N, C-alpha and C positions, 0 to 999 in steps of 0.2 A: 504494499499500500504506500502510496506517495501521499505525504502530507504537505500542505501549503504552510508557509510561514505563519499566516492567520490562524490555521488549525492549532499549530503548537502554541501560539502566542495566547489562546484561550485556555489550553492546558496550564501554561505558566501562570496565568491569572488565577486560576483555581487553586494551584498549589501555593501561590504566593499569599492568597487570602486565608488559607488554612491555618489553624492554630497548631496542628500536629501533622505528621506525614500521613498521607491517604493511600488507599488501595486503588487498584485501576477501576474497580467496580464503583468505588465512591466518587472518583474523579469523573467517570462516565455519567453517573447520576447527577452530579453537580452541572455538568455541561448540559445534559438534557433539560434540567430544571431551569437552567439560565435562559435559554430561548426555545426549548422543545425539540431542538435538532442538533445533530453532530455528525461529522463525517466517519466517526469511528463506529463500527457495527457491533463490537462486542469488548468486553474488558480485555480479553486475550490480545486483540488487535492493538488496543491502546497500550498494553504492557509491552508488546513487541516494540513499539515506537518509543516508549519510555526507555526501554533497555538500550536502544541504538543511541538516543540521546545521552544515556549514562556513559557510553564509551567515549563521547566527546567532552564529558565533564559538565554538561549543562544540568543534568538531573543526578541525584544521589539515590541509589536503590538501597533500601534497608532490607536485608534478607531475613525475613521473619515469614511465618505462615499465616496470611498470605503476604507476598511482598508488599512494601510500602515505598512511597515515593515522595521526594521532597526536592525543591530547587537547591542546586549546589551554591555554596557560599563562594564568593569570590576570593 
């Protein structure tokens, strides 16, 4: 799946507004609650994108069950 910069900007917004790390399911629910639509079709698909962004240092993955995500600190 290709995401546009605006897709990931929305994900970053959800993570930045959160008081604690979120699961992919929680992020997806927040995106859907925000405007009723999202380009992500499932938590798994979103987790895949977040994992890719973790490789570039944009996102931190907390390896719990389930995985949790947060914005990386600069």
